[in-house]
C-alpha positions in Angstrom: 10.7 108.3 94.4 9.4 111.6 96.6 7.5 112.2 99.8 4.2 113.3 100.2 2.1 115.1 102.9 -1.2 116.9 102.6 -4.4 118.2 104.8 -8.0 118.2 104.5 -10.2 120.0 106.6 -13.8 120.3 106.5 -14.1 122.4 109.8 -14.5 126.2 109.4 -12.5 126.8 112.7 -9.7 124.9 112.0 -9.2 125.7 108.3 -6.2 124.6 106.1 -2.8 127.0 105.9 -0.2 127.2 103.7 2.2 127.4 106.9 1.5 124.8 108.0 1.1 122.6 105.3 4.3 123.3 104.3 6.1 122.8 107.4 4.4 119.6 107.3 5.7 119.0 103.5 9.4 120.4 104.8 9.8 116.8 106.8 9.9 115.1 103.7 12.7 116.9 102.4 14.8 114.2 102.6 12.7 111.6 100.5 12.7 114.5 97.4 15.6 116.7 97.5 14.9 117.7 94.2 11.7 120.0 94.0 9.3 121.3 96.6 5.8 122.0 95.6 2.7 123.0 97.2 -1.2 123.4 96.0 -4.2 125.0 98.1 -7.5 124.1 97.2 -10.7 124.5 98.8 -10.5 122.5 101.9 -7.3 120.9 101.1 -3.1 121.6 100.8 -0.9 119.0 98.6 2.5 118.9 99.5 5.2 117.4 97.3 9.2 116.9 97.8 10.3 115.4 94.4 13.4 113.3 93.8 13.7 113.2 90.0 13.5 109.9 88.4 11.3 109.9 85.1 10.8 113.1 83.0 12.6 115.4 85.2 12.0 118.6 83.5 8.4 117.9 83.2 7.0 115.9 85.8 6.9 118.7 88.7 3.8 118.7 91.4 1.6 118.2 92.7 -0.1 117.9 89.2 -2.9 119.3 87.9 -5.6 118.6 85.6 -7.6 121.6 84.5 -10.7 122.5 82.2 -11.5 125.8 81.4 -9.0 127.7 83.6 -10.3 125.5 86.7 -8.5 122.5 88.2 -10.4 118.9 87.9 -7.9 116.6 89.8 -4.8 117.5 91.9 -2.4 114.8 92.8 0.3 114.6 94.6 2.4 111.3 93.6 5.3 109.0 95.3 6.5 106.4 93.6 6.8 104.7 90.3 4.6 102.7 87.5 6.3 100.4 85.1 3.9 100.1 82.9 2.9 103.9 82.3 4.5 103.5 78.7 1.6 100.9 77.9 -1.0 103.0 79.6 0.0 106.0 78.0 -0.6 103.8 74.6 -3.9 102.8 75.8 -5.3 106.2 76.8 -3.7 107.6 74.3 -6.0 105.8 72.0 -9.3 106.9 74.0 -8.7 110.4 73.2 -6.2 111.7 76.0 -3.8 114.2 75.3 -0.2 114.2 77.7 1.7 117.0 77.8 4.7 115.3 79.6 6.8 112.0 79.9 6.5 111.5 83.6 4.2 108.6 85.0 2.6 110.9 87.5 0.7 112.4 84.7 -0.4 108.8 83.5 -2.3 107.7 86.9 -4.0 111.2 86.6 -5.3 110.2 83.4 -6.0 107.1 84.3 -8.2 108.1 87.2 -10.3 110.6 84.9 -10.7 107.5 82.2 -11.5 104.4 85.0 -12.1 106.4 88.0 -11.5 104.6 91.4 -10.7 101.2 89.0 -7.6 103.2 87.6 -5.7 101.0 90.5 -6.1 97.6 88.7 -4.4 98.5 85.5 -1.3 100.1 87.5 1.9 97.8 88.1 4.3 99.5 90.4 5.1 100.6 93.8 3.1 103.7 94.5 1.6 106.1 97.7 -0.5 108.7 96.5 -3.0 111.6 97.3 -5.7 112.5 94.6 -8.3 115.3 95.5 -11.3 115.7 93.0 -12.5 118.9 92.9 -15.8 117.5 90.8 -16.8 116.3 94.6 -14.9 117.9 97.0 -13.4 113.8 98.4 -10.1 113.1 98.4 -8.6 109.6 97.4 -5.6 108.1 98.9 -3.9 104.9 97.2 -1.0 102.5 98.1 0.2 100.1 95.7 -0.3 95.9 96.4 2.3 94.8 98.3 2.9 98.1 100.5 6.2 98.5 99.2 5.6 102.4 99.2 3.9 103.8 102.8 1.6 106.4 103.2 0.3 107.0 106.5 -3.3 109.2 107.8 -5.0 110.5 111.1 -8.7 111.1 111.1 -9.5 115.0 111.9 -13.1 116.1 113.5 -15.5 116.4 111.2 -14.2 114.2 108.2 -10.8 116.0 107.7 -7.3 113.8 107.5 -3.7 114.7 108.0 -1.7 112.6 105.6 2.4 111.6 104.8 4.4 109.4 103.4 6.0 109.4 107.2 4.9 109.7 110.9 6.8 112.9 110.7 4.6 114.4 108.5 1.5 114.2 110.6 3.7 114.7 113.8 4.2 118.0 112.2 0.8 119.4 112.9 0.5 121.6 115.6 -2.6 119.8 116.6 -0.6 116.9 117.2 1.2 115.4 119.8 3.1 112.0 119.7 1.5 109.3 121.8 1.4 105.4 122.4 -0.4 103.3 124.7 -0.5 99.7 125.4 -1.7 98.5 121.9 0.4 100.9 120.6 4.0 99.4 122.4 3.0 95.9 122.2 2.8 96.3 118.5 6.2 98.2 118.6 7.8 95.4 120.7 6.0 92.7 119.1 8.4 91.8 116.1 5.1 91.5 113.5 3.7 94.3 111.2 0.1 94.1 111.7 -1.8 95.6 108.4 -3.4 99.6 108.7 -1.4 99.6 112.6 1.1 102.7 112.9 2.3 102.1 116.3 1.5 106.2 117.4 -2.5 106.9 119.0 -5.1 107.7 116.8 -2.7 107.1 113.3 -3.2 104.8 110.9 -1.0 103.3 107.9 -3.1 102.9 104.9 -3.3 98.8 104.1 -1.3 97.7 101.3 -3.8 97.6 97.9 -6.4 99.4 99.4 -7.6 103.2 98.8 -9.3 105.7 101.2 -12.0 107.6 100.3 -12.4 111.1 102.2 -15.6 112.7 101.6 -17.2 115.7 104.0 -20.2 114.3 106.1 -19.3 110.7 104.7 -16.4 110.2 106.7 -13.7 107.4 105.6 -14.3 105.5 103.0 -11.6 102.1 102.9 -11.6 99.9 99.7 -9.8 97.1 99.3 -8.7 96.7 95.5 -6.1 93.7 95.4 -5.4 90.4 97.9 -3.2 87.2 97.2 -5.8 84.8 96.6 -5.6 80.9 96.2 -6.2 78.9 93.2 -5.3 75.7 91.7 -1.6 75.8 90.3 -2.4 73.8 87.0 1.2 74.4 85.2 3.9 71.2 85.5 7.5 71.6 86.9 8.8 72.7 83.3 6.3 75.3 82.9 6.4 76.6 86.7 10.0 76.9 86.2 9.4 78.7 82.7 7.3 80.7 84.0 9.1 82.6 86.8 12.0 83.0 84.5 9.5 84.9 82.0 7.7 87.0 84.4 11.7 88.1 86.2 13.1 89.0 82.6 10.1 91.1 82.3 10.0 92.9 85.7 13.7 93.3 85.8 13.3 94.7 82.2 10.8 97.5 82.7 12.5 98.3 86.7 15.7 99.6 84.9 13.6 102.3 82.6 14.9 105.6 84.2 16.0 109.0 83.2 18.7 108.9 85.7 22.0 106.3 87.0 20.6 102.9 88.2 22.3 100.0 89.8 22.0 97.4 92.0 22.5 95.7 95.7 24.6 92.8 95.6 25.4 91.0 98.5 26.5 87.4 96.4 23.5 85.9 97.7 21.1 83.9 95.4 18.2 86.8 95.1 20.6 90.0 94.4 22.6 87.8 92.2 19.6 87.2 90.2 18.7 90.9 89.9 22.1 91.7 89.0 22.4 89.0 86.3 19.6 89.6 85.0 20.0 94.0 84.7 23.8 93.0 83.5 22.2 91.0 80.8 19.7 93.4 79.5 22.1 96.5 79.7 24.6 94.3 77.3 21.8 93.7 75.0 20.6 97.7 74.6 24.8 98.0 74.1 24.7 100.1 77.7 27.7 100.4 79.9 27.8 97.6 82.7 25.7 98.4 85.6 27.0 99.6 88.6 27.0 97.2 91.7 27.6 97.8 95.1 28.4 95.6 97.9 28.7 95.6 101.8 31.8 95.1 104.1 33.1 95.5 107.2 36.9 96.4 108.4 39.0 92.7 108.9 35.6 90.8 108.5 37.6 87.8 107.2 39.7 88.2 110.3 36.6 88.1 113.0 34.4 86.2 111.0 33.4 82.5 113.1 30.5 80.2 111.4 27.8 79.7 113.2 24.2 77.7 112.4 22.9 81.2 111.1 25.7 82.2 108.4 28.6 79.5 107.0 30.6 82.5 104.9 30.8 85.8 104.0 29.5 87.5 101.5 32.4 89.3 99.8 34.2 86.9 97.8 30.5 85.8 96.6 29.4 89.6 95.4 33.0 89.7 93.7 32.7 86.4 92.0 28.9 87.2 90.2 30.2 91.0 89.7 33.5 89.6 87.2 30.6 86.5 86.2 27.9 89.0 85.0 30.3 92.2 84.0 29.4 94.6 86.5 30.6 98.1 87.3 31.4 96.9 91.0 32.0 99.0 93.9 32.9 97.8 97.8 31.4 99.7 100.6 33.6 99.1 103.8 32.8 100.3 107.1 34.7 100.3 110.4 33.5 100.3 113.9 34.0 103.8 113.9 31.6 104.2 111.0 28.6 102.0 113.0 29.2 103.9 116.1 29.4 107.6 114.7 26.5 109.3 116.2 25.4 111.5 113.8 25.0 108.5 111.0 23.2 106.7 113.9 20.8 109.4 114.6 20.0 109.6 111.0 18.9 106.4 111.0 16.8 106.7 113.9 15.3 110.2 112.6 14.2 108.2 109.4 12.7 105.3 111.5 10.1 107.7 113.2 10.1 104.6 115.9 13.1 102.8 117.6 13.6 99.4 116.3 16.3 96.7 117.5 18.4 96.1 114.3 21.5 98.8 115.3 24.4 98.1 113.2 22.2 96.2 110.5 20.1 99.5 110.3 23.2 102.1 110.2 25.3 100.1 107.6 22.2 100.2 105.5 22.0 103.6 105.8 25.7 104.0 105.0 25.5 101.4 102.3 23.1 103.7 100.4 24.5 106.6 101.3 27.3 105.7 99.2 25.4 104.5 96.7 23.8 107.6 96.1 26.7 109.2 95.4 26.8 107.4 91.9 23.0 106.0 91.5 19.7 107.8 91.8 17.6 104.1 91.5 19.1 100.6 92.7 17.4 97.4 92.0 17.1 95.1 95.7 16.8 91.1 95.7 14.1 91.9 98.9 10.9 89.8 99.2 12.5 86.4 97.3 13.1 85.4 100.6 9.1 85.7 101.5 7.6 84.2 98.3 9.8 81.8 97.3 10.1 80.2 101.1 14.2 80.9 101.5 14.0 81.4 105.4 15.2 78.3 107.5 11.8 78.4 109.5 10.0 77.1 106.3 11.6 73.9 106.8 11.3 73.3 110.5 9.0 70.5 111.9 9.3 72.4 115.0 8.2 75.6 113.6 5.7 74.1 110.9 3.6 72.8 113.9 4.2 76.4 116.8 1.1 78.6 116.9 2.4 81.6 116.6 4.5 83.6 113.6 7.1 81.1 112.5 10.3 83.8 113.1 9.1 83.9 116.8 8.7 80.2 117.1 11.2 77.5 118.8 13.9 77.2 117.8 14.3 80.5 116.1 12.6 82.7 118.6 13.8 81.7 121.4 16.0 84.8 123.2 16.9 85.4 127.1 13.3 86.0 127.6 12.0 82.8 126.3 10.5 80.7 123.9 8.3 82.9 121.5 10.2 86.0 122.2 11.5 88.6 119.8 14.9 89.6 119.5 14.9 93.0 121.5 13.3 91.9 124.7 16.2 91.0 126.8 16.4 93.9 128.4 13.0 94.9 128.7 11.2 95.0 132.0 9.1 91.5 132.4 6.6 94.1 134.8 6.3 96.0 131.4 5.4 92.9 129.4 2.8 91.3 131.3 1.3 94.6 131.5 0.9 95.3 128.1 0.6 91.8 127.9 2.7 91.1 124.8 2.3 87.6 124.6 -1.6 88.1 124.3 -1.4 90.8 122.1 1.2 88.5 119.8 -1.3 85.7 120.0 -4.1 87.4 119.5 -2.8 89.4 116.0 -1.7 85.7 114.4 -4.6 84.4 114.8 -6.0 87.4 113.2 -3.5 86.6 110.5 -4.6 83.3 110.2 -7.6 83.8 109.4 -7.5 86.2 106.7 -5.9 83.0 104.6 -7.7 82.1 101.8 -7.9 78.9 101.4 -8.6 76.2 98.7 -10.5 73.7 98.8 -9.8 70.3 98.5 -5.9 70.8 100.1 -4.2 68.9 102.1 -3.3 69.9 105.5 0.6 69.9 104.6 -0.1 72.3 102.1 -2.8 74.7 103.6 -0.1 75.1 106.0 2.6 76.0 103.6 0.2 78.0 102.1 -0.5 79.8 106.2 3.0 80.3 106.2 3.6 81.9 102.9 0.6 84.5 103.5 2.7 85.3 107.4 5.7 86.2 105.4 3.9 88.4 102.5 1.6 90.1 104.9 3.1 90.7 108.4 6.7 89.7 108.1 7.9 91.5 104.8 5.7 94.9 105.3 8.7 95.2 108.3 11.7 94.4 105.9 10.0 97.0 103.1 9.0 99.7 105.5 13.6 99.7 106.8 14.4 99.5 103.2 12.2 102.5 102.3 13.5 104.8 105.3 16.8 103.7 104.9 17.1 104.5 101.5 14.7 107.6 101.2 16.9 109.3 104.2 19.7 110.1 101.6 17.3 110.2 98.4 17.8 106.7 96.9 14.9 105.0 95.2 15.0 101.2 96.1 13.1 98.9 93.8 12.5 95.2 94.5 11.7 93.3 91.8 10.7 90.7 93.0 7.4 92.4 94.7 5.8 92.3 91.1 2.3 91.5 91.8 2.6 89.5 89.2 5.1 87.2 90.4 3.7 87.1 93.9 0.3 86.0 92.9 1.9 82.8 90.5 4.5 82.1 93.0 1.9 82.0 96.2 0.0 79.3 94.2 2.5 77.3 93.6 2.3 73.8 95.6 5.2 73.9 98.0 6.4 70.9 96.8 7.4 72.7 93.6 8.9 75.3 95.5 11.4 72.7 97.0 10.8 70.3 94.9 14.9 69.7 95.2 14.8 69.6 99.4 16.5 72.9 99.5 15.1 76.3 100.0 14.6 78.7 96.8 14.3 75.6 94.3 12.2 76.8 92.0 13.8 80.3 92.1 17.1 78.4 91.7 15.7 76.2 88.9 14.6 79.5 86.9 18.0 81.4 86.6 20.7 78.5 87.2 22.1 79.7 83.6 22.7 82.9 84.9 24.8 82.0 87.8 28.4 80.6 89.0 27.3 77.3 90.6 29.1 78.6 93.6 26.1 81.4 93.9 23.5 79.4 92.4 23.6 76.7 95.4 24.7 78.9 98.1 22.9 78.3 101.3 20.7 81.4 102.2 22.7 83.7 105.0 21.5 86.6 106.6 22.1 90.9 106.4 25.5 90.7 108.0 26.8 92.0 111.1 29.9 93.1 112.2 31.8 90.7 114.7 34.4 93.5 115.7 34.7 93.8 119.1 35.5 97.3 119.1 31.7 97.5 118.2 30.4 95.3 120.8 32.3 97.7 123.7 31.5 100.5 121.6 28.1 100.0 122.0 28.4 98.5 125.6 29.4 102.2 126.3 26.8 103.9 124.6 24.3 101.8 126.8 26.2 102.6 130.1 25.6 106.3 129.2 22.0 106.3 127.9 21.1 104.6 131.1 23.2 106.6 133.7 21.1 107.4 136.9 17.5 107.2 138.0 16.2 109.9 136.3 17.6 108.6 132.0 14.3 108.0 130.4 14.6 105.1 129.0 15.2 103.5 132.7 11.5 102.8 133.6 10.9 100.2 130.5 14.1 98.1 131.9 15.0 95.3 134.0 17.6 96.3 136.1 19.2 93.1 136.9 19.2 92.1 132.9 20.7 95.6 132.4 23.2 95.2 134.9 24.4 92.1 133.5 24.5 93.7 129.7 27.0 96.8 130.8 29.4 94.2 133.0 33.0 94.2 132.1 32.5 90.7 131.3 29.0 90.9 130.1 26.7 87.7 129.4 26.2 86.7 125.3 22.6 87.5 124.1 22.1 91.4 124.6 23.1 92.7 121.7 19.6 93.0 120.0 17.9 94.5 123.3 21.0 97.1 123.5 20.5 98.2 120.3 16.4 98.7 120.7 17.5 100.3 124.4 19.6 102.6 122.6 17.0 103.5 120.0 14.2 104.3 122.7 16.6 106.6 124.6 17.0 108.7 120.9 13.1 108.6 120.7 11.7 109.0 123.9 14.5 112.3 124.7 14.1 113.5 120.7 9.9 113.0 120.3 8.8 113.8 123.9 6.2 111.1 123.4 3.2 110.8 125.5 3.4 107.6 127.1 -0.4 106.1 127.9 0.5 102.6 129.2 
C-alpha cells in the first residue's frame, strides 16, 4: 500500500513545479515509508510514497512505459490487485512483456491493452493516477467499494490537484482549508455522501469511478461499477456453498504478499472467519502459523458491565479462536494512560484530516495497528461483513425499518441527548448552529438522494424492496465511513489492512440474495454463519454481534472530562463558538450527566483541528 499525490496544470501562468509537487508527496510519507518517487512531464507531476508489499525490489514508482526512449504512460499507484497473476498470464499471451513481478506493472499494461475499460478486469483495492502522454490526459481511478481513498481539487483551466488524503492537496500553496455550511453538515451528519470531501472545492472520487482530466475538456467522470439488482435463482444450500467458495478464494488471494501477513482478531464472527480461513490456507501450504492480533484494555473484565449493545468482552473469544485455529496470537493491552496520551491522539487526528467523534475507538485502533506493524506489513480484517450480510441490530428492528432516515440514525438507535434521529456526537454542539446549517434537513435530503439510487427488482415485495434499500444504504453511505477510518489508522503507521469481505464478487452475490435467506434461521448473518460454522468453535459461531470495544475505565472518563475543561477554558477558545454552554457545563461538572462521552470526543477533535488547520469557516 502506498500514498500518491499529483498536480496537473494547463495554465502557463501557473506551471507545475517539482518543489511544490514534492511537498505534496511528502505529506504521504506515513502511507509509504519505504521509498519516494517523483516524475515530471509536460503539465504534470506524479508523486509516490511506497510501502513495499509485492516485489519490493522491482516495483518502484512512479512507473513508466517507454517506447524508443520516450515516456508513453506514467503511473502512480496505491493498493493491490489480487488477480494480477492471472492478468499477467493473459497479457503475456497477448504479447506483453514484463520486467518486474509487481502488480503495478500489470495495471500499466492492462491500460495499454484495454484502454479505460481495463478497470473491469481488476479485482482489488486501489486508487491511482495514470498520465497518457499520447493524449496529454490524466486518468484517476478508484476501486469498486472505495477501500482506498482518492481526493481531488479542480484548478482553473482544466487542471487538478489530487492525493490519497486531503492533506496532500492542502499542502499546495494555492489552497486554503475552508468549510461552508454544507461541509459542516456533512461532517456532523454521521453519513458519508459519495464524492463529498467536506472541504470546500475538494471532492472524493466516488467508488467504482474514473475521472478523466483533459486540456480544455474539463473533468469527465465515468462509473465503471455499481451494485445492480438481479433475481437470485440459487436455493439455500447452493447459496451457502457459493458464499463459502467465494470466501475461500478471496482469502487465498489476499494472503499473497512478499512481506509478513497477519490477521486482526476480535473474537467476533467476522474476524474469526477470516482468521480461520487464513490459518487453514497457511497450513495447507506448509507455512508457519498465521499471526493474529487482538485488542484489550487494562482490567477490562473488572470494569465491564453487560448492556444492550455488548453482552460479553472480546478477549476470551479471541483466545479461543486462536487456540482452535492454531495461530501465533498476540494481545495488545492498553491502559487509560495509553488512550489519553496526547501524542497518540494527535497522530490520529493528523491522520484523519477532519474531526470525528470516535475518540478512544480511533486511538485504540491506531495503537493496535502500531503494534501489529512491528510484526507484519499486511493484516487481514473482518470489516464490512456486517454491512454485507446484515449484522447490525437495526437490520431487524421494525421501528428502524419503518423510519424515514438512515437506519443507524433511526430510533431507538439514533436517539441521543439531542433527540430522535440525532448523531452520537451532537450532544455538546450548539442548537443554534445545528439549526443554522439545517442538519436535519441536510440528512433528509441525502437520505432521499440515496434511496433514489437504489436499483430496483421488478416484482419484488415491499418488504424485500425495503431490505434491499437498507443493504444499499449500508454499502454506499455507512461502509465507506468505516473503510476510511480503518485506512487512515492503518496507513498512519505504514500497515496495509486488507478487507476480504469487500471483494466485489461477494458483494454482488450477497446483495442480491433475498433477506429471507440472509436471516433464514432468525438470526443476524445467518448465511455467513452457515457457510463457515465448521471452521469455528460453537461459542464463536453462535456469538451475538458486538460493536468495536471502548474502555469502561473511570480513569479514562475522568481524563476525558479534564481535557474538555482545558480545551474550552476562556471565551476565546476556538471551539467555543460551536458549543452549547448549558450542555458544556453539564459535561464538565464534577458529577457529569451520562450521555456526553461521544460529544466530548468530538469537541476535542474539533479543538485540535481548528487550532492546527487554521480553517476558514464560511458558515
